[in-house]
C-alpha positions as a printed NumPy array, in Angstrom:
array([[ -1.697,  -0.966,  -7.476],
       [ -3.583,   2.151,  -6.435],
       [ -6.194,   3.167,  -8.984],
       [ -6.831,   6.81 ,  -9.709],
       [-10.373,   7.937,  -9.013],
       [-11.831,   7.813, -12.513],
       [-10.687,   4.208, -13.034],
       [-11.976,   3.124,  -9.626],
       [-15.323,   4.728, -10.391],
       [-15.43 ,   3.059, -13.797],
       [-15.327,  -0.33 , -12.049],
       [-18.072,   0.758,  -9.651],
       [-20.206,   2.004, -12.543],
       [-19.668,  -1.235, -14.462],
       [-21.077,  -3.098, -11.446],
       [-24.177,  -0.878, -11.408],
       [-23.164,   1.316,  -8.493],
       [-24.141,   5.014,  -8.628],
       [-21.373,   7.533,  -9.395],
       [-21.576,  11.117, -10.693],
       [-21.404,  11.707, -14.438],
       [-17.989,  12.881, -15.559],
       [-15.296,  12.949, -18.219],
       [-11.506,  12.862, -18.08 ],
       [ -9.457,  15.654, -19.64 ],
       [ -5.805,  15.163, -20.49 ],
       [ -3.537,  17.643, -22.23 ],
       [ -4.56 ,  16.375, -25.664],
       [ -8.298,  16.362, -24.949],
       [-10.563,  19.382, -25.244],
       [-13.848,  19.053, -23.372],
       [-16.601,  21.493, -22.605],
       [-16.801,  22.36 , -18.918],
       [-20.327,  23.073, -17.797],
       [-20.699,  24.581, -14.317],
       [-21.596,  23.668, -11.692],
       [-19.014,  20.893, -11.61 ],
       [-15.935,  19.709,  -9.737],
       [-12.393,  19.45 , -11.141],
       [-10.342,  16.648,  -9.56 ],
       [ -6.654,  15.913, -10.082],
       [ -6.223,  12.246, -11.032],
       [ -3.318,  11.121,  -8.888],
       [ -3.091,   8.021,  -6.717],
       [ -2.569,  10.013,  -3.521],
       [ -4.762,  11.105,  -0.645],
       [ -5.377,  14.567,   0.75 ],
       [ -6.116,  16.169,  -2.613],
       [ -8.691,  18.559,  -1.168],
       [ -6.279,  19.894,   1.439],
       [ -3.637,  20.494,  -1.246],
       [ -5.882,  22.409,  -3.608],
       [ -6.144,  19.55 ,  -6.093],
       [ -9.944,  19.488,  -6.053],
       [-11.592,  22.682,  -7.333],
       [-15.37 ,  23.273,  -7.281],
       [-16.59 ,  25.329, -10.231],
       [-19.853,  27.088,  -9.319],
       [-22.331,  28.397, -11.867],
       [-20.921,  31.442, -13.648],
       [-17.239,  30.633, -13.066],
       [-14.745,  30.134, -15.889],
       [-14.104,  26.396, -15.845],
       [-11.311,  26.579, -18.439],
       [ -9.159,  28.889, -16.3  ],
       [ -9.752,  26.714, -13.228],
       [ -8.707,  23.656, -15.227],
       [ -5.485,  25.398, -16.284],
       [ -4.838,  26.373, -12.655],
       [ -5.286,  22.772, -11.481],
       [ -2.936,  21.441, -14.143],
       [ -0.287,  23.983, -13.098],
       [ -0.601,  22.817,  -9.494],
       [ -0.207,  19.197, -10.581],
       [  2.935,  19.974, -12.603],
       [  4.4  ,  21.864,  -9.644],
       [  4.027,  18.64 ,  -7.627],
       [  5.885,  16.623, -10.268],
       [  2.941,  15.207, -12.235],
       [  4.036,  15.73 , -15.819],
       [  0.979,  14.133, -17.48 ],
       [ -1.918,  15.773, -15.665],
       [ -5.284,  14.051, -16.034],
       [ -8.285,  15.851, -14.561],
       [-11.72 ,  14.411, -13.851],
       [-14.447,  16.925, -14.708],
       [-17.404,  15.702, -12.693],
       [-21.005,  16.646, -12.124],
       [-21.565,  18.591,  -8.887],
       [-23.813,  16.677,  -6.465],
       [-25.993,  18.249,  -3.751],
       [-26.079,  15.925,  -0.742],
       [-27.945,  15.947,   2.555],
       [-25.381,  13.832,   4.398],
       [-22.049,  12.082,   3.841],
       [-21.113,   8.564,   4.991],
       [-17.853,   6.621,   5.06 ],
       [-17.833,   3.083,   3.613],
       [-14.813,   0.815,   3.294],
       [-14.144,  -2.825,   2.422],
       [-10.829,  -4.254,   3.569],
       [ -9.223,  -7.576,   4.517],
       [ -8.779,  -8.452,   8.197],
       [ -5.628, -10.595,   8.211],
       [ -6.139, -11.676,  11.819],
       [ -9.811, -12.662,  11.56 ],
       [ -9.32 , -13.953,   7.977],
       [-12.457, -12.093,   6.922],
       [-13.63 ,  -9.397,   4.567],
       [-14.657,  -6.443,   6.723],
       [-17.063,  -3.62 ,   5.953],
       [-16.3  ,  -0.457,   7.909],
       [-18.981,   2.218,   8.117],
       [-19.378,   5.605,   9.725],
       [-22.24 ,   8.117,   9.65 ],
       [-19.532,  10.806,   9.494],
       [-17.709,  10.835,   6.148],
       [-15.736,  13.549,   4.4  ],
       [-12.372,  15.252,   4.633],
       [-11.873,  14.917,   8.387],
       [-12.878,  11.258,   8.634],
       [ -9.655,  10.409,  10.497],
       [-10.925,  12.361,  13.508],
       [-14.091,  10.24 ,  13.526],
       [-12.415,   6.849,  13.982],
       [-14.405,   6.265,  17.158],
       [-17.625,   6.261,  15.098],
       [-16.602,   3.318,  12.883],
       [-18.747,   0.168,  12.884],
       [-17.47 ,  -3.149,  11.499],
       [-19.326,  -5.968,   9.734],
       [-17.413,  -9.213,   9.059],
       [-18.051, -11.448,   6.045],
       [-16.468, -14.887,   5.725],
       [-14.374, -15.148,   2.528],
       [-16.475, -17.957,   1.034],
       [-19.812, -16.304,   1.826],
       [-21.632, -14.105,  -0.701],
       [-23.554, -11.486,   1.302],
       [-27.055, -10.474,   0.198],
       [-28.361,  -6.947,   0.678],
       [-30.773,  -7.905,   3.49 ],
       [-27.908,  -9.209,   5.632],
       [-26.703,  -5.637,   6.209],
       [-30.061,  -4.306,   7.47 ],
       [-29.5  ,  -4.793,  11.199],
       [-25.902,  -3.553,  10.947],
       [-26.781,  -0.235,   9.301],
       [-29.9  ,   0.252,  11.446],
       [-27.807,  -0.195,  14.59 ],
       [-25.362,   2.373,  13.217],
       [-28.188,   4.922,  12.926],
       [-29.276,   4.765,   9.277],
       [-33.012,   5.252,   8.754],
       [-35.724,   5.453,   6.087],
       [-35.189,   4.886,   2.409],
       [-31.434,   5.34 ,   2.824],
       [-31.288,   2.105,   4.809],
       [-32.304,   0.005,   1.805],
       [-30.112,   1.987,  -0.583],
       [-27.112,   1.505,   1.679],
       [-27.723,  -2.248,   2.008],
       [-27.83 ,  -2.602,  -1.773],
       [-24.674,  -0.514,  -2.112],
       [-22.827,  -2.66 ,   0.472],
       [-23.69 ,  -5.917,  -1.284],
       [-22.789,  -4.602,  -4.749],
       [-19.548,  -2.974,  -3.581],
       [-18.507,  -6.278,  -1.943],
       [-18.767,  -7.903,  -5.37 ],
       [-16.48 ,  -5.252,  -6.847],
       [-14.032,  -5.681,  -3.959],
       [-13.811,  -9.463,  -4.427],
       [-14.113,  -9.795,  -8.2  ],
       [-11.484,  -7.131,  -8.851],
       [ -9.046,  -8.771,  -6.39 ],
       [ -8.833,  -5.628,  -4.274],
       [ -7.048,  -5.134,  -0.973],
       [ -9.016,  -1.99 ,  -0.184],
       [-12.167,  -0.304,  -1.486],
       [-12.882,   2.997,   0.23 ],
       [-15.835,   5.258,  -0.591],
       [-15.437,   8.601,   1.117],
       [-17.731,  10.329,   0.95 ],
       [-20.759,   8.257,   0.068],
       [-23.334,  11.002,  -0.373],
       [-27.007,  10.757,   0.583],
       [-29.309,  12.509,  -1.899],
       [-32.57 ,  14.258,  -1.067],
       [-34.392,  11.183,  -2.413],
       [-32.656,   8.976,   0.152],
       [-30.522,   7.208,  -2.467],
       [-26.727,   7.156,  -2.179],
       [-23.943,   7.978,  -4.648],
       [-20.162,   7.548,  -4.472],
       [-18.528,  10.977,  -4.651],
       [-15.021,   9.538,  -4.348],
       [-13.489,   6.084,  -4.588],
       [-10.138,   4.617,  -3.591],
       [ -9.417,   1.138,  -4.915],
       [ -6.162,  -0.724,  -4.188],
       [ -5.654,  -3.846,  -6.291],
       [ -3.604,  -6.853,  -5.178],
       [ -0.604,  -6.983,  -7.516],
       [ -0.279, -10.737,  -6.896],
       [ -3.564, -11.17 ,  -8.794],
       [ -2.302,  -9.459, -11.953],
       [ -2.117, -12.721, -13.99 ],
       [ -5.927, -12.895, -13.728],
       [ -6.359,  -9.338, -15.028],
       [ -4.699,  -8.917, -18.411],
       [ -6.097,  -5.391, -18.743],
       [ -4.256,  -3.981, -15.726],
       [ -1.051,  -2.962, -17.585],
       [ -3.143,  -0.804, -19.947],
       [ -4.672,   1.224, -17.113],
       [ -3.675,   4.85 , -16.7  ],
       [ -2.962,   4.038, -13.04 ],
       [ -0.357,   1.455, -14.083],
       [  1.364,   3.904, -16.442],
       [  1.279,   6.58 , -13.745],
       [  2.847,   4.227, -11.197],
       [  5.55 ,   3.25 , -13.686],
       [  6.449,   6.886, -14.388],
       [  6.696,   7.637, -10.692],
       [  8.745,   4.526,  -9.873],
       [ 12.518,   4.68 ,  -9.471],
       [ 14.876,   2.672, -11.676],
       [ 15.344,   0.068,  -8.93 ],
       [ 11.583,  -0.207,  -8.375],
       [ 11.044,  -0.775, -12.103],
       [ 13.664,  -3.511, -12.217],
       [ 12.076,  -5.227,  -9.243],
       [  8.617,  -5.091, -10.815],
       [  9.987,  -6.53 , -14.07 ],
       [ 11.355,  -9.472, -12.078],
       [  8.08 , -10.128, -10.279],
       [  8.613,  -8.729,  -6.799],
       [  7.988,  -5.561,  -4.84 ],
       [ 10.716,  -3.078,  -3.973],
       [  9.987,   0.375,  -2.56 ],
       [ 12.684,   2.953,  -1.936],
       [ 12.448,   4.871,   1.344],
       [ 14.397,   7.704,   2.939],
       [ 16.027,   5.748,   5.788],
       [ 19.525,   4.436,   6.434],
       [ 19.141,   0.652,   6.809],
       [ 18.784,  -1.317,   3.565],
       [ 16.761,  -4.433,   4.329],
       [ 15.691,  -7.759,   2.902],
       [ 13.193,  -9.848,   4.878],
       [ 11.445, -13.15 ,   4.28 ],
       [  7.8  , -12.195,   3.733],
       [  5.751,  -9.011,   3.431],
       [  4.244,  -9.329,   6.913],
       [  7.529,  -9.531,   8.77 ],
       [  8.993,  -6.971,   6.373],
       [  6.32 ,  -4.399,   7.24 ],
       [  6.783,  -5.119,  10.95 ],
       [ 10.53 ,  -4.589,  10.647],
       [  9.939,  -1.212,   8.969],
       [  8.067,  -0.08 ,  12.091],
       [ 10.58 ,  -1.632,  14.481],
       [ 13.545,  -0.021,  12.72 ],
       [ 11.786,   3.356,  12.854],
       [ 11.097,   2.91 ,  16.587],
       [ 14.771,   2.024,  17.091],
       [ 15.866,   5.263,  15.435],
       [ 17.237,   3.421,  12.391],
       [ 14.637,   3.949,   9.63 ],
       [ 14.633,   1.599,   6.653],
       [ 16.011,   2.627,   3.265],
       [ 13.695,   0.277,   1.394],
       [ 10.977,  -2.362,   1.579],
       [ 11.368,  -5.581,  -0.394],
       [  9.163,  -8.637,  -0.83 ],
       [  8.916, -11.588,  -3.195],
       [  5.803, -13.734,  -3.474],
       [  5.73 , -17.175,  -1.886],
       [  7.495, -19.941,  -3.799],
       [  9.957, -17.615,  -5.518],
       [ 13.103, -19.356,  -6.711],
       [ 16.761, -18.72 ,  -5.929],
       [ 17.16 , -16.483,  -8.985],
       [ 14.473, -14.132,  -7.654],
       [ 16.179, -13.997,  -4.256],
       [ 19.541, -13.232,  -5.859],
       [ 18.052, -10.45 ,  -8.007],
       [ 16.246,  -8.999,  -4.993],
       [ 19.492,  -9.082,  -3.028],
       [ 21.448,  -7.349,  -5.789],
       [ 18.88 ,  -4.564,  -5.983],
       [ 18.99 ,  -4.203,  -2.189],
       [ 22.785,  -3.977,  -2.38 ],
       [ 22.513,  -1.25 ,  -5.028],
       [ 20.269,   0.741,  -2.708],
       [ 22.801,   0.18 ,   0.091],
       [ 25.659,   1.467,  -2.067],
       [ 24.398,   5.037,  -1.738],
       [ 25.94 ,   7.301,   0.91 ],
       [ 22.716,   7.709,   2.917],
       [ 22.734,   4.002,   3.891],
       [ 24.853,   2.896,   6.856],
       [ 24.159,  -0.864,   7.021],
       [ 22.202,  -3.788,   5.56 ],
       [ 19.833,  -6.078,   7.462],
       [ 18.718,  -9.498,   6.215],
       [ 16.176, -11.114,   8.519],
       [ 14.305, -14.394,   8.168],
       [ 11.942, -16.376,  10.386],
       [ 12.165, -20.055,   9.453],
       [  9.858, -22.762,  10.757],
       [  9.094, -24.73 ,   7.578],
       [ 11.561, -23.287,   5.065],
       [ 14.952, -24.907,   5.457],
       [ 17.734, -22.845,   7.001],
       [ 20.077, -24.485,   4.504],
       [ 18.072, -23.09 ,   1.572],
       [ 18.302, -19.541,   2.902],
       [ 22.012, -19.872,   3.696],
       [ 22.73 , -21.163,   0.179],
       [ 20.763, -18.278,  -1.312],
       [ 22.66 , -15.683,   0.734],
       [ 25.999, -17.311,  -0.075],
       [ 25.22 , -17.258,  -3.803],
       [ 24.36 , -13.571,  -3.516],
       [ 27.647, -12.876,  -1.726],
       [ 29.583, -14.869,  -4.327],
       [ 28.117, -12.584,  -7.002],
       [ 29.346,  -9.459,  -5.209],
       [ 30.355,  -8.266,  -1.748],
       [ 27.845,  -6.149,   0.211],
       [ 28.659,  -2.441,  -0.13 ],
       [ 27.949,  -1.749,   3.556],
       [ 28.261,  -3.806,   6.774],
       [ 25.786,  -6.693,   6.643],
       [ 23.903,  -8.09 ,   9.643],
       [ 21.928, -11.327,   9.251],
       [ 19.149, -12.421,  11.587],
       [ 17.74 , -15.968,  11.623],
       [ 14.924, -17.039,  13.915],
       [ 14.789, -20.828,  13.428],
       [ 12.625, -23.584,  14.846],
       [ 11.124, -26.981,  14.067],
       [ 11.481, -28.348,  10.569],
       [ 13.451, -25.286,   9.499],
       [ 16.568, -26.841,  11.089],
       [ 16.129, -30.266,   9.49 ],
       [ 19.141, -29.822,   7.181],
       [ 21.138, -27.166,   8.999],
       [ 20.906, -25.776,  12.524],
       [ 21.173, -22.144,  13.447],
       [ 24.591, -22.798,  15.016],
       [ 25.851, -24.267,  11.738],
       [ 24.452, -21.326,   9.797],
       [ 26.095, -18.864,  12.177],
       [ 29.437, -20.629,  11.761],
       [ 29.093, -20.61 ,   7.957],
       [ 28.491, -16.865,   7.953],
       [ 31.219, -16.238,  10.542],
       [ 33.673, -17.946,   8.193],
       [ 32.936, -15.114,   5.783],
       [ 33.284, -12.464,   8.457],
       [ 29.543, -11.85 ,   8.776],
       [ 27.426, -11.554,  11.905],
       [ 24.451, -13.881,  12.185],
       [ 22.158, -13.218,  15.136],
       [ 19.491, -15.548,  16.619],
       [ 16.668, -12.996,  16.677],
       [ 15.563,  -9.476,  15.832],
       [ 16.597,  -7.756,  19.103],
       [ 20.135,  -9.11 ,  18.702],
       [ 20.22 ,  -8.086,  15.034],
       [ 19.102,  -4.562,  15.944],
       [ 21.787,  -4.341,  18.628],
       [ 24.369,  -5.37 ,  16.022],
       [ 23.068,  -2.714,  13.615],
       [ 23.345,  -0.082,  16.342],
       [ 26.961,  -1.097,  16.928],
       [ 27.686,  -0.8  ,  13.213],
       [ 26.203,   2.7  ,  13.143],
       [ 28.266,   3.792,  16.135],
       [ 31.439,   2.356,  14.611],
       [ 30.816,   4.151,  11.33 ],
       [ 30.389,   7.4  ,  13.237],
       [ 33.671,   6.88 ,  15.044],
       [ 32.244,   6.194,  18.525],
       [ 32.747,   3.279,  20.88 ],
       [ 29.747,   3.685,  23.166],
       [ 27.816,   0.474,  23.835],
       [ 24.89 ,   0.085,  21.473],
       [ 21.47 ,  -0.11 ,  23.045],
       [ 18.481,  -0.127,  20.713],
       [ 15.429,   1.913,  21.551],
       [ 12.906,   0.03 ,  23.723],
       [ 10.576,  -0.236,  20.745],
       [ 13.107,  -2.51 ,  19.039],
       [ 12.361,  -5.313,  21.479],
       [  8.631,  -5.397,  20.984]])
């Protein structure tokens, strides 16, 4: 779940981290706006400054009219319950970029830092420095000294930044976050630092440990913006995101699912959805996920369905039974291609050849890998368009 700024900053403030003073105005709240200040649309999206959703109110300006203008802009973008953060204006001498994230490859928490923060931070990627922290290690402030000094931080700001890094790590870990991004982290004339913005992405799989999450404004906002299919998926304990592509998909695992999104896009066959259930989900979850995927596929913008699984420990037989139960409940609304990459213990009860024959008996194609599945999808697309040219996926499909 992506937190809106005021809720992310509330967690930072609760941990003792410096943030500007501010108050949230909704349509039922009347607050006094004292310039100079900054009005910020509270939406869980980036690029607010470039879209006119952050309005500085200098001394002498009419804050009430600027607030009304910002709310109108939010409604024009489809935000029917506009919340606005009215925040103290901060004079800074410099702006940094600070981010905590998870490195899946290194299996570490990683602090990313740049001396160049602000709106155009994407163009400063070459200035990023990385500091790795082992998941079971609790970093103290002094451990960041050499890292920030090497990056170019000097004087009193060096100590302030080290303290901020250690305290923000605690927020990142204790709140079960996937991402904590502070951009910009402003340097004051005193040398201290203060978070002018905050992006916090919480791991939905940790929601049982955080009973307060459903009451957050961010959760209500996400629910209002979700589609009917996305709400049903969430109610059943898995993720489903509708996209604008043409291939409805169901994959075994979020990692391979995200990779397939990219591969389908490279192959010129963008995905119509992303779907993922947490590890250990039962057959009923798989069947519900499949039915929702089929409902997405029933729309005219979808040309085919892809189910793809890599199986090394999970039994092929278990997956085949789950797919068969789904098909018994209702036929797929569009041509279905199944991909199974099997090895080792995955074939202890059923081999790939046996699985392929079981699906063939139902008139379904089962391919031994992703390149073959993509080739089959390309053939389906050509057939639906009334052509007979041989199907050759884009080179990116074979990566």
